[in-house]
C-alpha positions in Angstrom: 30.1 25.3 -79.4 33.9 25.1 -79.6 34.1 24.7 -75.7 33.2 21.0 -76.4 36.2 20.5 -78.6 39.1 19.4 -76.4 41.7 19.0 -79.2 42.2 21.0 -82.5 45.2 21.1 -84.7 45.3 23.3 -87.8 49.0 23.6 -88.1 51.0 23.3 -91.3 48.2 25.1 -93.3 50.0 28.1 -94.9 46.9 29.1 -96.9 44.7 29.1 -93.7 44.6 32.6 -92.3 41.4 32.6 -90.2 39.5 30.1 -88.0 36.0 31.2 -87.0 35.0 30.2 -83.4 32.2 30.9 -80.9 34.6 31.9 -78.1 38.3 32.7 -78.4 38.8 32.0 -74.7 38.0 28.3 -75.4 40.8 27.8 -77.8 43.5 27.3 -75.2 45.7 24.4 -76.2 44.6 24.5 -79.8 47.3 24.5 -82.5 47.5 26.7 -85.6 50.1 28.5 -87.7 51.3 31.9 -86.5 49.9 33.4 -89.7 46.3 32.3 -88.8 43.9 33.9 -86.3 40.9 32.8 -84.3 37.9 35.1 -84.9 34.4 35.4 -83.5 33.2 37.2 -86.6 32.9 36.0 -90.1 36.4 35.2 -91.5 37.5 37.6 -94.1 39.8 36.9 -97.1 42.1 39.8 -97.8 44.3 39.7 -100.9 47.2 42.1 -101.3 48.1 42.6 -105.0 50.9 45.0 -106.0 53.3 45.9 -108.8 56.9 47.0 -109.0 57.4 50.7 -109.7 60.2 53.0 -110.8 60.5 56.5 -109.3 62.9 59.4 -109.7 64.5 61.5 -107.0 63.6 65.2 -107.2 66.3 67.9 -107.5 66.7 67.8 -103.7 67.5 64.1 -103.8 64.2 62.9 -102.3 61.1 61.1 -103.3 58.0 59.9 -101.4 55.7 57.1 -102.6 52.1 56.3 -101.6 50.5 52.9 -101.2 48.3 53.7 -104.2 51.3 53.8 -106.5 52.1 50.1 -105.9 48.6 48.8 -105.2 47.2 46.8 -108.1 43.8 45.6 -107.2 44.0 44.5 -103.6 40.7 43.5 -102.1 38.7 42.0 -99.2 35.7 39.8 -99.2 34.2 41.2 -96.0 34.6 45.0 -96.2 33.6 47.7 -98.6 36.9 49.5 -97.9 40.4 48.6 -97.1 43.4 50.4 -95.5 46.7 50.4 -97.4 50.1 51.1 -95.9 53.7 50.7 -96.8 56.8 49.5 -94.8 58.8 52.4 -96.4 57.6 55.6 -98.2 60.6 58.0 -98.2 63.7 57.5 -100.2 66.9 59.5 -100.8 70.1 59.1 -102.9 71.3 56.3 -100.5 68.4 54.2 -101.8 69.2 54.5 -105.5 68.7 51.1 -107.0 66.2 48.3 -106.1 64.4 48.4 -102.7 62.1 45.8 -101.2 59.0 47.4 -99.9 56.0 45.6 -98.3 52.4 46.7 -99.0 50.0 45.9 -96.1 46.3 45.6 -96.8 43.9 45.6 -93.8 40.1 45.2 -93.6 38.3 45.6 -90.2 35.1 43.8 -89.3 33.5 44.4 -85.9 36.8 45.5 -84.4 38.7 42.5 -85.9 41.5 43.2 -88.3 42.3 41.0 -91.2 45.5 41.6 -93.0 47.5 40.4 -96.0 50.8 41.7 -97.4 53.0 41.5 -100.4 56.5 42.6 -101.2 57.3 44.7 -104.3 60.4 46.2 -105.8 60.7 50.0 -105.8 63.5 51.1 -108.1 64.8 54.5 -107.2 66.6 56.4 -109.9 68.5 59.7 -109.8 66.6 62.8 -110.9 66.4 62.8 -114.7 67.8 66.2 -114.9 69.7 68.9 -113.0 69.9 72.6 -113.8 72.8 75.0 -113.4 73.2 77.7 -112.4 70.2 78.2 -110.1 69.8 81.1 -109.4 70.4 82.0 -113.1 71.1 85.3 -114.9 71.3 84.6 -118.6 71.7 80.9 -119.7 70.2 78.0 -117.9 71.9 74.6 -118.5 69.9 71.4 -118.4 72.0 68.4 -117.5 70.4 65.1 -118.1 71.4 61.6 -117.0 73.1 59.5 -119.7 70.0 57.5 -120.5 67.6 60.5 -120.8 67.0 62.4 -124.0 65.4 65.8 -123.7 62.2 66.3 -125.6 61.5 69.9 -124.6 61.8 72.3 -121.7 59.2 75.0 -120.8 59.3 77.8 -118.3 56.1 79.0 -116.6 55.3 81.9 -114.4 54.2 80.9 -110.8 50.6 81.5 -112.0 51.0 78.9 -114.7 51.5 81.1 -117.8 53.9 79.5 -120.4 56.7 82.0 -121.1 59.5 80.1 -122.9 59.9 76.8 -124.6 63.0 75.2 -126.0 64.3 71.8 -127.2 67.9 72.3 -126.4 69.9 71.8 -123.2 70.5 75.5 -122.9 67.8 78.1 -122.4 68.3 81.8 -122.7 66.4 83.3 -119.8 67.8 86.8 -120.1 64.5 88.2 -121.2 62.7 87.1 -118.0 62.2 89.5 -115.1 63.8 88.7 -111.8 61.7 86.3 -109.7 60.7 82.7 -109.3 59.6 80.4 -112.2 58.7 76.8 -112.8 60.8 74.8 -115.3 59.0 71.8 -116.8 61.3 69.2 -118.4 59.9 66.4 -120.5 62.1 63.5 -121.8 61.5 61.6 -125.1 60.3 58.5 -123.1 57.6 60.6 -121.3 59.3 61.3 -118.0 58.4 64.8 -116.6 60.2 66.8 -113.9 59.3 70.1 -112.4 62.0 72.4 -111.0 61.7 75.8 -109.4 64.3 78.3 -110.7 65.2 81.7 -109.5 66.0 84.4 -112.1 68.3 87.1 -110.9 
């Protein structure tokens, strides 16, 4: 029993994150790093693994990411499931460029949380395209960023029926009835953007 141990020093062990004991109340005066915990349940090794990602703002200048987008095989030895969370999920035009985001991975065993974290780079880019005018009467102009080459643009009804397709940056929509449509834009490098347009 650890109550018989009067002195214990586990400091300066950056790779040690858990120390299993019989009774946490009998660890008074023991030394360890702040990153390590005392636990009365089996110690659990949690490993946070993530990858950098690149995301594009939508036409409203916003984008939201999920932990699953950056997670790259995080795991825990003690639990069948883990909980993922991020230090930041919502980005706007003020975040264009590289952003440091932390992925937290947590496994819970008998009420005891075991956590690991890793920092990744989330690169926020402006929307690949903008359209003008919107609402539109006759000609819809697709304006791409300088590094994006348009592959095709397709217009769908709100029910998903493909109505028009074009490979140019100007689409004649004069034949469409008034109402709301979905514009799907695909770039040569595979980026896809969906935009709602209103036909007058």
